C-alpha positions as CSV (number, residue, x, y, z in Angstrom):
1,X,-114.9,-92.6,-56.3
2,X,-112.3,-93.4,-53.7
3,X,-113.4,-94.8,-50.4
4,X,-110.7,-92.9,-48.5
5,X,-112.5,-90.8,-45.9
6,X,-109.6,-89.3,-43.9
7,X,-107.4,-86.4,-44.6
8,X,-103.9,-87.6,-43.6
9,X,-102.4,-84.1,-43.1
10,X,-105.1,-83.0,-40.7
11,X,-106.0,-84.4,-37.2
12,X,-109.1,-86.4,-36.6
13,X,-111.9,-84.2,-35.3
14,X,-114.4,-84.6,-32.5
15,X,-117.5,-86.6,-33.1
16,X,-120.6,-84.4,-32.6
17,X,-124.1,-85.6,-31.8
18,X,-126.9,-83.0,-32.3
19,X,-130.2,-83.3,-30.3
20,X,-133.1,-80.8,-30.3
21,X,-136.1,-80.8,-28.0
22,X,-139.4,-79.0,-28.3
23,X,-138.0,-76.7,-31.1
24,X,-140.4,-74.0,-32.2
25,X,-139.9,-71.3,-34.9
26,X,-142.4,-68.7,-35.9
27,X,-142.7,-65.8,-38.4
28,X,-145.1,-62.8,-38.4
29,X,-148.2,-63.2,-40.5
30,X,-150.1,-59.9,-40.8
31,X,-153.1,-59.3,-38.5
32,X,-153.2,-63.0,-37.6
33,X,-150.1,-62.6,-35.4
34,X,-147.5,-65.3,-36.0
35,X,-147.3,-68.4,-38.1
36,X,-145.7,-71.4,-36.6
37,X,-143.2,-73.0,-39.0
38,X,-141.8,-75.6,-36.5
39,X,-144.1,-76.8,-33.8
40,X,-142.4,-78.3,-30.7
41,X,-140.4,-80.9,-32.7
42,X,-137.6,-83.0,-31.4
43,X,-135.0,-85.2,-32.9
44,X,-131.5,-86.7,-32.7
45,X,-128.8,-86.7,-35.4
46,X,-125.8,-88.9,-34.6
47,X,-122.2,-88.6,-35.6
48,X,-121.0,-90.9,-38.3
49,X,-124.5,-90.9,-40.0
50,X,-125.9,-89.3,-43.1
51,X,-129.3,-87.8,-42.2
52,X,-131.9,-86.5,-44.7
53,X,-134.6,-84.0,-43.8
54,X,-137.7,-84.6,-46.0
55,X,-141.1,-83.0,-46.4
56,X,-143.4,-81.3,-48.8
57,X,-142.9,-77.7,-49.8
58,X,-143.6,-75.3,-46.9
59,X,-143.3,-78.1,-44.3
60,X,-140.4,-76.4,-42.5
61,X,-137.4,-78.6,-43.6
62,X,-135.2,-75.6,-44.6
63,X,-136.2,-73.7,-41.5
64,X,-135.2,-76.7,-39.3
65,X,-131.8,-77.0,-41.2
66,X,-131.2,-73.2,-40.8
67,X,-132.0,-73.3,-37.2
68,X,-129.8,-76.2,-36.4
69,X,-126.9,-74.7,-38.3
70,X,-127.3,-71.4,-36.4
71,X,-128.1,-69.6,-39.6
72,X,-131.6,-68.6,-38.3
73,X,-132.1,-68.7,-34.6
74,X,-133.4,-65.3,-33.5
75,X,-137.1,-66.3,-33.1
76,X,-136.5,-70.0,-32.3
77,X,-137.4,-71.5,-28.9
78,X,-136.6,-74.9,-27.4
79,X,-133.3,-76.7,-26.7
80,X,-130.5,-77.6,-29.1
81,X,-127.9,-79.9,-27.5
82,X,-124.4,-80.7,-28.7
83,X,-123.2,-83.9,-27.2
84,X,-125.8,-83.6,-24.4
85,X,-125.0,-80.0,-23.5
86,X,-126.7,-76.8,-24.4
87,X,-125.5,-75.4,-27.7
88,X,-123.4,-72.2,-27.7
89,X,-124.1,-70.9,-31.2
90,X,-120.8,-69.0,-31.5
91,X,-118.8,-72.0,-30.5
92,X,-120.9,-74.4,-32.6
93,X,-120.2,-72.4,-35.7
94,X,-116.5,-73.3,-35.3
95,X,-117.4,-77.0,-35.6
96,X,-120.0,-76.8,-38.4
97,X,-120.1,-75.7,-42.0
98,X,-123.2,-74.8,-44.0
99,X,-123.4,-75.5,-47.7
100,X,-126.3,-73.5,-49.1
101,X,-128.5,-74.5,-52.0
102,X,-127.1,-71.9,-54.5
103,X,-123.7,-73.2,-55.8
104,X,-122.0,-69.8,-55.7
105,X,-118.3,-70.0,-56.5
106,X,-115.7,-67.3,-56.8
107,X,-115.4,-66.4,-60.5
108,X,-112.2,-66.0,-62.6
109,X,-110.3,-68.7,-60.5
110,X,-109.4,-72.2,-61.3
111,X,-110.5,-75.0,-59.0
112,X,-106.9,-75.4,-57.7
113,X,-106.6,-71.6,-57.0
114,X,-110.0,-71.5,-55.2
115,X,-108.9,-74.5,-53.1
116,X,-105.6,-72.9,-52.2
117,X,-107.2,-69.6,-51.2
118,X,-109.6,-71.6,-48.9
119,X,-106.7,-73.6,-47.5
120,X,-104.6,-70.6,-46.8
121,X,-107.5,-68.9,-45.1
122,X,-108.8,-71.9,-43.1
123,X,-105.6,-73.6,-42.2
124,X,-103.3,-70.6,-41.6
125,X,-99.7,-71.5,-40.7
126,X,-100.4,-74.6,-38.6
127,X,-99.5,-76.8,-41.6
128,X,-96.9,-76.2,-44.3
129,X,-97.6,-75.2,-47.9
130,X,-96.6,-78.8,-49.0
131,X,-99.2,-80.2,-46.5
132,X,-101.8,-77.9,-47.8
133,X,-101.2,-79.0,-51.4
134,X,-101.4,-82.6,-50.2
135,X,-104.7,-81.9,-48.4
136,X,-106.1,-80.2,-51.5
137,X,-105.2,-83.2,-53.7
138,X,-106.8,-85.6,-51.1
139,X,-110.0,-83.7,-51.0
140,X,-110.3,-83.3,-54.8
141,X,-109.6,-87.0,-55.2
142,X,-112.2,-87.9,-52.6
143,X,-114.8,-85.8,-54.4
144,X,-113.6,-87.0,-57.9
145,X,-112.6,-83.4,-58.9
146,X,-108.9,-84.0,-59.5
147,X,-109.4,-83.7,-63.3
148,X,-110.8,-80.1,-62.8
149,X,-107.8,-78.7,-61.0
150,X,-106.9,-76.3,-63.8
151,X,-110.5,-75.6,-64.9
152,X,-112.1,-72.2,-64.3
153,X,-114.9,-72.4,-61.7
154,X,-117.4,-70.9,-64.1
155,X,-116.8,-73.7,-66.6
156,X,-117.8,-76.5,-64.2
157,X,-121.0,-78.5,-64.5
158,X,-123.7,-78.3,-62.0
159,X,-122.6,-81.4,-60.2
160,X,-119.0,-80.3,-60.2
161,X,-119.9,-76.9,-58.7
162,X,-121.8,-78.7,-56.0
163,X,-118.9,-81.0,-55.2
164,X,-116.5,-78.0,-55.3
165,X,-118.7,-76.2,-52.7
166,X,-118.4,-79.3,-50.5
167,X,-114.6,-79.6,-51.1
168,X,-114.0,-76.0,-50.1
169,X,-115.6,-76.7,-46.7
170,X,-113.9,-80.0,-46.2
171,X,-110.4,-78.6,-46.2
172,X,-110.2,-78.1,-42.4
173,X,-112.0,-81.4,-41.7
174,X,-115.1,-80.0,-40.0
175,X,-117.1,-82.5,-37.8
176,X,-120.5,-81.3,-38.9
177,X,-121.8,-80.5,-42.4
178,X,-125.2,-79.0,-43.2
179,X,-126.4,-79.0,-46.8
180,X,-129.6,-77.3,-48.1
181,X,-131.0,-79.5,-50.9
182,X,-127.6,-80.5,-52.4
183,X,-129.3,-82.5,-55.3
184,X,-131.5,-79.6,-56.6
185,X,-130.7,-78.9,-60.3
186,X,-128.7,-82.1,-60.8
187,X,-129.6,-85.0,-63.1
188,X,-130.2,-88.5,-61.6
189,X,-126.6,-89.7,-62.0
190,X,-125.2,-86.6,-60.4
191,X,-127.7,-86.8,-57.6
192,X,-126.6,-90.4,-56.8
193,X,-123.0,-89.4,-57.0
194,X,-123.6,-86.5,-54.6
195,X,-125.4,-88.6,-52.0
196,X,-122.9,-91.5,-52.3
197,X,-120.2,-88.9,-51.7
198,X,-121.9,-87.6,-48.6
199,X,-122.3,-91.1,-47.3
200,X,-118.6,-91.7,-47.7
201,X,-117.8,-88.5,-45.9
202,X,-120.1,-89.4,-43.0
203,X,-118.2,-92.7,-42.6
204,X,-115.2,-90.7,-41.5
205,X,-117.1,-89.8,-38.4
206,X,-118.7,-86.6,-39.5
207,X,-122.3,-85.6,-38.8
208,X,-123.9,-84.9,-42.2
209,X,-127.4,-83.4,-42.3
210,X,-129.1,-82.3,-45.5
211,X,-132.5,-81.4,-46.7
212,X,-133.6,-83.4,-49.8
213,X,-136.5,-82.9,-52.3
214,X,-138.2,-86.1,-53.5
215,X,-135.3,-88.7,-53.6
216,X,-135.5,-91.8,-55.6
217,X,-136.1,-95.2,-53.9
218,X,-132.5,-96.1,-54.3
219,X,-131.3,-92.8,-52.9
220,X,-133.8,-93.1,-50.1
221,X,-132.2,-96.3,-48.9
222,X,-128.7,-94.8,-48.8
223,X,-129.4,-92.5,-45.9
224,X,-128.7,-93.8,-42.5
225,X,-131.7,-91.8,-41.1
226,X,-134.5,-89.8,-42.6
227,X,-136.4,-87.2,-40.6
228,X,-139.7,-86.3,-42.2
229,X,-141.6,-83.1,-41.5
230,X,-145.2,-82.3,-42.2
231,X,-146.8,-79.0,-41.3
232,X,-143.9,-78.2,-38.9
233,X,-144.2,-81.5,-37.0
234,X,-142.1,-84.7,-37.2
235,X,-144.1,-87.7,-38.6
236,X,-141.2,-90.1,-38.9
237,X,-137.6,-90.5,-37.7
238,X,-135.6,-93.6,-38.6
239,X,-134.1,-95.7,-41.4
240,X,-135.7,-94.9,-44.7
241,X,-137.0,-98.3,-45.9
242,X,-138.5,-99.0,-42.5
243,X,-141.1,-96.3,-43.2
244,X,-143.2,-98.9,-45.1
245,X,-143.9,-101.1,-42.0
246,X,-144.2,-97.9,-39.9
247,X,-147.0,-96.6,-42.1
248,X,-148.6,-100.0,-42.3
249,X,-149.0,-99.9,-38.5
250,X,-150.8,-96.6,-38.9
251,X,-153.1,-98.1,-41.4
252,X,-151.4,-96.8,-44.6
253,X,-150.3,-99.5,-47.0
254,X,-147.6,-98.4,-49.5
255,X,-148.4,-99.9,-53.0
256,X,-145.9,-102.4,-54.3
257,X,-143.3,-101.0,-56.7
258,X,-144.0,-97.5,-55.3
259,X,-141.3,-95.2,-54.1
260,X,-141.5,-95.1,-50.3
261,X,-140.2,-91.5,-50.3
262,X,-142.9,-90.4,-52.8
263,X,-145.6,-92.3,-50.8
264,X,-144.7,-90.6,-47.4
265,X,-144.6,-87.2,-49.1
266,X,-148.1,-87.9,-50.4
267,X,-149.2,-88.9,-46.9
268,X,-147.7,-85.7,-45.5
269,X,-149.7,-83.8,-48.1
270,X,-152.9,-85.6,-46.8
271,X,-153.7,-87.2,-50.1
272,X,-154.9,-90.3,-48.3
273,X,-156.7,-88.5,-45.5
274,X,-155.6,-86.6,-42.4
275,X,-153.2,-88.9,-40.5
276,X,-151.1,-86.0,-39.1
277,X,-152.0,-86.4,-35.4
278,X,-151.6,-90.2,-35.4
279,X,-148.2,-90.0,-37.2
280,X,-146.9,-87.3,-34.9
281,X,-148.1,-88.9,-31.7
282,X,-146.8,-92.3,-32.6
283,X,-143.2,-91.0,-32.4
284,X,-144.0,-88.2,-29.9
285,X,-143.2,-85.5,-32.5
286,X,-139.6,-86.8,-33.0
287,X,-138.7,-87.8,-29.4
288,X,-138.9,-91.5,-30.4
289,X,-136.9,-93.0,-33.3
290,X,-138.8,-95.8,-35.1
291,X,-136.8,-99.0,-35.5
292,X,-133.7,-99.8,-33.6
293,X,-131.9,-101.6,-36.4
294,X,-130.2,-98.6,-38.0
295,X,-126.9,-99.3,-39.6
296,X,-124.2,-98.6,-37.1
297,X,-120.8,-97.2,-38.2
298,X,-117.9,-99.4,-37.1
299,X,-114.6,-97.6,-36.5
300,X,-111.2,-98.9,-35.7
301,X,-110.6,-96.3,-33.0
302,X,-112.5,-94.6,-30.3
303,X,-113.6,-91.1,-31.4
304,X,-111.7,-88.2,-30.0
305,X,-114.6,-86.9,-27.9
306,X,-115.7,-90.3,-26.6
307,X,-114.4,-92.1,-23.5
308,X,-114.7,-95.9,-23.7
309,X,-116.2,-96.9,-20.4
310,X,-117.4,-100.4,-21.3
311,X,-117.4,-102.4,-24.5
312,X,-121.0,-101.5,-25.1
313,X,-121.3,-98.0,-23.7
314,X,-119.6,-94.7,-24.6
315,X,-119.7,-91.5,-22.6
316,X,-119.8,-88.4,-24.9
317,X,-117.7,-85.5,-23.7
318,X,-117.2,-81.9,-24.8
319,X,-116.0,-81.5,-28.5
320,X,-112.9,-79.6,-29.3
321,X,-114.2,-76.1,-30.2
322,X,-110.7,-74.7,-30.9
323,X,-109.8,-76.7,-34.0
324,X,-110.7,-74.0,-36.4
325,X,-107.4,-72.0,-36.2
326,X,-107.8,-69.5,-39.0
327,X,-105.0,-67.4,-40.4
328,X,-104.3,-64.0,-38.7
329,X,-105.9,-60.8,-39.8
330,X,-103.1,-59.5,-42.0
331,X,-102.7,-62.8,-43.7
332,X,-106.4,-62.9,-44.4
333,X,-106.3,-59.3,-45.8
334,X,-103.3,-60.2,-48.1
335,X,-104.9,-63.4,-49.4
336,X,-108.2,-61.7,-50.1
337,X,-106.6,-58.7,-51.7
338,X,-104.5,-60.9,-54.1
339,X,-107.7,-62.9,-54.9
340,X,-109.6,-59.8,-55.8
341,X,-106.8,-58.4,-57.9
342,X,-106.4,-61.7,-59.8
343,X,-110.2,-61.7,-60.5
344,X,-110.1,-58.1,-61.7
345,X,-107.1,-58.7,-64.0
346,X,-108.7,-61.8,-65.5
347,X,-112.0,-60.1,-66.3
348,X,-110.4,-58.6,-69.4
349,X,-113.7,-57.6,-71.2
350,X,-114.7,-55.5,-68.2
351,X,-111.3,-53.8,-68.0
352,X,-111.3,-53.0,-71.7
353,X,-114.9,-51.7,-71.5
354,X,-114.1,-49.5,-68.6
355,X,-110.9,-48.2,-70.1
356,X,-112.7,-47.3,-73.3
357,X,-115.5,-45.6,-71.3
358,X,-113.0,-43.4,-69.5
359,X,-111.2,-42.5,-72.8
360,X,-114.4,-41.9,-74.8
361,X,-116.2,-39.8,-72.2
362,X,-112.9,-38.0,-71.4
363,X,-112.5,-37.1,-75.1
364,X,-116.1,-36.1,-75.4
365,X,-116.1,-33.8,-72.4
366,X,-112.7,-32.4,-73.3
367,X,-114.0,-31.5,-76.8
368,X,-117.2,-30.0,-75.4
369,X,-115.1,-27.5,-73.3
370,X,-112.3,-27.3,-75.9
371,X,-109.9,-24.4,-75.2
372,X,-112.2,-22.7,-72.6
373,X,-109.9,-22.9,-69.6
374,X,-108.1,-19.6,-70.3
375,X,-110.9,-17.9,-72.4
376,X,-112.2,-14.8,-70.6
377,X,-115.5,-15.0,-72.4
378,X,-116.1,-18.6,-71.3
379,X,-115.6,-18.3,-67.5
380,X,-119.1,-19.6,-66.8
381,X,-118.5,-22.6,-69.0
382,X,-115.5,-23.4,-66.9
383,X,-117.8,-23.6,-63.9
384,X,-119.9,-26.1,-65.9
385,X,-116.7,-28.0,-66.8
386,X,-115.8,-28.5,-63.1
387,X,-119.3,-29.7,-62.3
388,X,-119.4,-32.1,-65.3
389,X,-116.2,-33.7,-64.1
390,X,-117.6,-34.2,-60.6
391,X,-120.8,-35.8,-62.1
392,X,-118.5,-38.2,-64.0
393,X,-116.6,-39.2,-60.8
394,X,-119.9,-39.6,-59.0
395,X,-121.7,-42.0,-61.4
396,X,-118.9,-44.0,-63.0
397,X,-117.4,-45.4,-59.7
398,X,-120.8,-45.8,-58.1
399,X,-122.7,-47.8,-60.8
400,X,-120.4,-50.9,-60.9
401,X,-120.7,-51.3,-57.1
402,X,-124.5,-51.1,-57.3
403,X,-124.5,-53.8,-59.9
404,X,-121.8,-56.1,-58.6
405,X,-121.9,-56.1,-54.8
406,X,-125.4,-57.5,-54.3
407,X,-124.1,-60.6,-56.3
408,X,-120.9,-60.7,-54.3
409,X,-122.9,-60.7,-51.1
410,X,-124.0,-64.3,-51.7
411,X,-120.4,-65.4,-51.7
412,X,-119.6,-63.2,-48.6
413,X,-122.5,-64.7,-46.8
414,X,-121.3,-68.3,-47.4
415,X,-117.6,-67.6,-46.6
416,X,-118.2,-65.4,-43.6
417,X,-120.8,-67.7,-42.0
418,X,-118.4,-70.7,-42.5
419,X,-115.6,-68.8,-40.7
420,X,-113.3,-68.3,-43.6
421,X,-112.2,-64.8,-42.5
422,X,-113.0,-61.8,-40.3
423,X,-115.3,-59.4,-41.9
424,X,-113.0,-56.5,-41.2
425,X,-110.2,-58.2,-43.2
426,X,-112.5,-58.7,-46.1
427,X,-113.7,-55.2,-46.1
428,X,-110.2,-53.8,-45.9
429,X,-109.2,-55.9,-48.9
430,X,-112.3,-54.7,-50.8
431,X,-111.5,-51.1,-50.0
432,X,-107.9,-51.4,-51.2
433,X,-108.6,-53.6,-54.2
434,X,-110.4,-50.9,-56.3
435,X,-107.9,-48.1,-55.7
436,X,-105.3,-49.0,-58.4
437,X,-107.9,-49.2,-61.2
438,X,-109.6,-46.0,-60.0
439,X,-106.4,-44.0,-59.7
440,X,-105.1,-45.4,-63.1
441,X,-108.2,-44.8,-65.2
442,X,-108.9,-41.5,-63.3
443,X,-105.5,-40.3,-64.5
444,X,-106.4,-41.0,-68.1
445,X,-109.6,-39.1,-67.8
446,X,-108.0,-36.1,-66.0
447,X,-105.2,-35.8,-68.5
448,X,-107.6,-35.8,-71.4
449,X,-110.1,-33.2,-70.1
450,X,-107.5,-31.0,-68.5
451,X,-105.4,-30.8,-71.6
452,X,-108.2,-30.5,-74.1
453,X,-110.0,-27.8,-72.1
454,X,-106.7,-25.8,-71.8
455,X,-106.6,-25.5,-68.0
456,X,-103.6,-23.8,-66.5
457,X,-100.5,-26.1,-66.7
458,X,-99.3,-25.6,-63.2
459,X,-98.3,-28.6,-61.2
460,X,-100.0,-27.6,-58.0
461,X,-103.3,-26.9,-59.7
462,X,-103.2,-30.1,-61.7
463,X,-102.3,-32.2,-58.6
464,X,-105.1,-30.7,-56.6
465,X,-107.6,-31.1,-59.5
466,X,-106.6,-34.8,-59.7
467,X,-106.8,-35.4,-56.0
468,X,-110.2,-33.8,-55.6
469,X,-111.6,-35.8,-58.5
470,X,-110.2,-39.0,-57.1
471,X,-111.5,-38.3,-53.6
472,X,-114.9,-37.6,-55.1
473,X,-114.7,-41.0,-56.9
474,X,-113.8,-43.0,-53.8
475,X,-116.6,-41.3,-51.9
476,X,-119.1,-42.1,-54.6
477,X,-118.0,-45.7,-54.6
478,X,-118.4,-45.8,-50.9
479,X,-121.9,-44.2,-51.3
480,X,-122.8,-46.9,-53.7
481,X,-121.5,-49.6,-51.3
482,X,-123.5,-48.1,-48.5
483,X,-126.6,-48.6,-50.6
484,X,-125.7,-52.0,-52.0
485,X,-124.6,-53.4,-48.7
486,X,-128.2,-53.6,-47.5
487,X,-130.3,-53.8,-50.6
488,X,-131.0,-56.3,-53.4
489,X,-129.6,-55.8,-56.9
490,X,-132.9,-54.3,-58.3
491,X,-133.4,-52.0,-55.3
492,X,-129.8,-50.8,-55.4
493,X,-129.9,-50.0,-59.1
494,X,-133.0,-47.9,-58.4
495,X,-132.1,-46.2,-55.2
496,X,-128.5,-45.2,-56.1
497,X,-129.2,-43.0,-59.2
498,X,-132.3,-41.6,-57.5
499,X,-130.4,-40.5,-54.4
500,X,-127.7,-39.0,-56.6
501,X,-130.1,-36.4,-58.0
502,X,-130.6,-34.3,-54.8
503,X,-126.9,-34.5,-54.2
504,X,-126.3,-32.8,-57.6
505,X,-129.0,-30.2,-57.1
506,X,-127.8,-29.3,-53.6
507,X,-124.2,-29.0,-55.0
508,X,-125.1,-26.1,-57.3
509,X,-128.1,-24.6,-55.5
510,X,-127.8,-20.9,-54.6
511,X,-124.7,-20.1,-56.7
512,X,-125.0,-16.5,-57.9
513,X,-128.2,-15.7,-55.9
514,X,-126.8,-14.9,-52.5
515,X,-126.4,-17.2,-49.6
516,X,-128.8,-15.2,-47.4
517,X,-131.7,-15.9,-49.8
518,X,-131.5,-19.7,-49.5
519,X,-134.2,-21.2,-47.2
520,X,-133.0,-22.6,-43.9
521,X,-133.9,-26.2,-44.6
522,X,-132.1,-26.1,-47.9
523,X,-129.0,-24.6,-46.2
524,X,-129.0,-27.5,-43.8
525,X,-129.4,-30.0,-46.6
526,X,-126.5,-28.5,-48.5
527,X,-124.1,-29.5,-45.8
528,X,-124.9,-33.2,-46.6
529,X,-124.0,-33.0,-50.3
530,X,-120.4,-34.1,-50.6
531,X,-120.5,-32.9,-54.2
532,X,-120.9,-29.3,-53.0
533,X,-117.6,-29.5,-51.1
534,X,-115.9,-31.1,-54.1
535,X,-117.2,-28.3,-56.4
536,X,-116.1,-25.6,-54.0
537,X,-112.7,-27.2,-53.7
538,X,-112.3,-27.4,-57.5
539,X,-113.3,-23.8,-58.0
540,X,-111.0,-22.6,-55.3
541,X,-108.1,-24.7,-56.7
542,X,-108.5,-23.6,-60.3
543,X,-109.5,-19.9,-59.9
544,X,-107.7,-18.5,-56.8
545,X,-104.5,-16.6,-57.5
546,X,-104.8,-16.5,-61.3
547,X,-104.1,-13.5,-63.5
548,X,-106.9,-11.9,-65.4
549,X,-108.0,-13.9,-68.4
550,X,-107.7,-12.5,-71.9
551,X,-110.8,-11.5,-73.8
552,X,-110.7,-12.9,-77.4
553,X,-110.9,-10.4,-80.2
554,X,-114.0,-11.9,-81.6
555,X,-115.9,-11.7,-78.3
556,X,-118.3,-8.8,-77.9
557,X,-118.0,-8.6,-74.1
558,X,-116.1,-10.6,-71.4
559,X,-117.9,-10.2,-68.1
560,X,-115.6,-12.3,-65.9
561,X,-112.0,-11.9,-66.9
562,X,-111.2,-11.2,-63.3
563,X,-111.7,-14.6,-61.7
564,X,-111.9,-13.2,-58.1
565,X,-114.9,-11.1,-59.2
566,X,-116.5,-14.2,-60.6
567,X,-116.1,-16.0,-57.2
568,X,-117.6,-13.0,-55.4
569,X,-120.6,-12.9,-57.8
570,X,-121.1,-16.7,-57.3
571,X,-121.0,-16.2,-53.6
572,X,-118.0,-18.6,-52.9
573,X,-115.2,-16.1,-52.3
574,X,-115.0,-17.1,-48.6
575,X,-114.5,-20.9,-49.2
576,X,-111.5,-22.5,-47.5
577,X,-109.8,-25.3,-49.4
578,X,-108.7,-27.4,-46.4
579,X,-112.2,-27.2,-44.8
580,X,-113.7,-28.7,-48.0
581,X,-111.0,-31.4,-48.1
582,X,-111.7,-32.3,-44.5
583,X,-115.4,-32.4,-45.2
584,X,-114.8,-34.8,-48.1
585,X,-112.6,-37.0,-45.9
586,X,-115.3,-37.1,-43.2
587,X,-117.9,-38.0,-45.9
588,X,-115.6,-40.9,-47.0
589,X,-115.2,-42.2,-43.5
590,X,-118.9,-42.0,-42.8
591,X,-119.9,-43.8,-46.0
592,X,-117.2,-46.5,-45.7
593,X,-117.9,-47.0,-42.0
594,X,-121.6,-47.1,-42.6
595,X,-121.2,-49.6,-45.3
596,X,-119.2,-51.9,-43.0
597,X,-121.7,-51.5,-40.2
598,X,-124.7,-52.3,-42.4
599,X,-123.0,-55.3,-44.0
600,X,-122.1,-56.7,-40.6
601,X,-125.7,-56.2,-39.4
602,X,-127.0,-57.9,-42.5
603,X,-124.7,-60.9,-41.8
604,X,-125.0,-61.0,-38.0
605,X,-127.7,-58.5,-36.8
606,X,-127.7,-57.3,-33.2
607,X,-130.9,-57.1,-31.1
608,X,-131.8,-53.7,-32.5
609,X,-131.5,-54.8,-36.1
610,X,-133.3,-58.0,-35.4
611,X,-136.2,-56.0,-33.9
612,X,-136.3,-53.7,-36.9
613,X,-136.3,-56.7,-39.2
614,X,-139.1,-58.2,-37.2
615,X,-141.1,-55.0,-37.4
616,X,-140.4,-54.8,-41.1
617,X,-141.7,-58.3,-41.7
618,X,-144.9,-57.4,-39.8
619,X,-145.4,-54.2,-41.9
620,X,-144.7,-56.1,-45.1
621,X,-147.2,-58.9,-44.2
622,X,-149.8,-56.2,-43.4
623,X,-149.2,-54.4,-46.7
624,X,-149.3,-57.7,-48.6
625,X,-152.8,-58.2,-47.3
């Protein structure tokens, strides 16, 4: 790998030191109250150093990382200082980037395309396109990914995906990087490459903090500092190899040829006895750093946020919080929309499958109601035809959202938390991106069923039929998004179809039996079924103003050749088309707006949602017992 640690097209960023004092974090635990995950721990992570947080499972290392990154901070107490001053979480997130354990990457894009999308979003117009391309080349070269430029992200190895996740966040040269177990799932060689890479990145003046699970002895010695947690308390803070004499002073001798990292984890698990209090008190729960001979980073220039007062002393000043100059809203919307369209077009198997589905189901339904549109003996079947079309446009647009969006959420969470774009720009692009395929495939279905069922070939009726079906489809998609924006994949796939059932029942309840006979509660519930408005609008569009239907010679009796009598008998003669259309538009706005609100609260919950989440965790913990 190259040892070049600077991005020549971007300015050098502030050096950021992170200090935390008496940090405590708790979670509800049934009837026992709260369980302390972090217990008044302290520590200091310096700029220009690679720091590893170690500890046995359940010790609190991921919680500490999440709290320092601002990913979880609602129930944390204590102080977190940035360059000696109280941290402002919102400002700090402009300086830091968080690379999560799951290597989720945008599918259907090449590495070069993914990097260019990130560069356009993160760097905006402050540097030219040529400079962006140069920055991408430098970052890929620094991470030894230059040979994967034209490779699809889904074809990368585990180590390459990990490095790509890092590369995407390095484009705007952030001064702080948090990584949650970056070596998990990698082989020994890839682990060493990943840690050596992080070491090189830190030498450019960045603060790199990562949680690590059981490093090798060689890897253990690469870190400038290790911070070891046991049962929510700090038992060591200092240079890794110095832990052997540190433990010897406590009375714990590490056997020769034994991995010091493995030994200290075994000590933390109390396999050699309970030394927790002695280890914690010897460094005052992280307020003291063992050993003063840590490797110091030598730089040829004074850091941007450091004033050189003497040759041996630096005064740390406020970092530059304004460096993260993202692109404007419309540019973000355009970039995200083009990315979504490119991904859709490249997913050819899904496009072919969905097209065939529309054609097959359209042909099936058209043949089930073949020639019934103008048959006076089949008027009631026409009613069933309209309802069947609406069921199609409820389920077919809704199901892909329930299946895909919970997976997409992991990508949104990473990109939004790391300040790639505004959530409103992403949501607007998401809303727009699905319209072409819905309108196009919806046209195929409507033409098939409308022609085969022999509906009246009048332009106004056909247009209204199409628009009502399309409006029903986008509302159903929004309904699915409302569910998927706050639930997991499994729960979404269960809740969506289940909630669709009462909507269908309420849509047809009471037809032909008289509105006055419907119970009051059912009447109220009927107002909340958007399918009922769609059905009323379709019936009004297709039946009002038509001549009497002909009764076939082979039919014994035709009860509803007069379509106005049919509407009277069904109890929908007083429906007003524009009222139904307005109701459908309102339903669309409510579902889309609700989806956006729930998604935003899931990403950055306000006090009310945090309180509800806290209550929910308490209830779950009680139920679990």
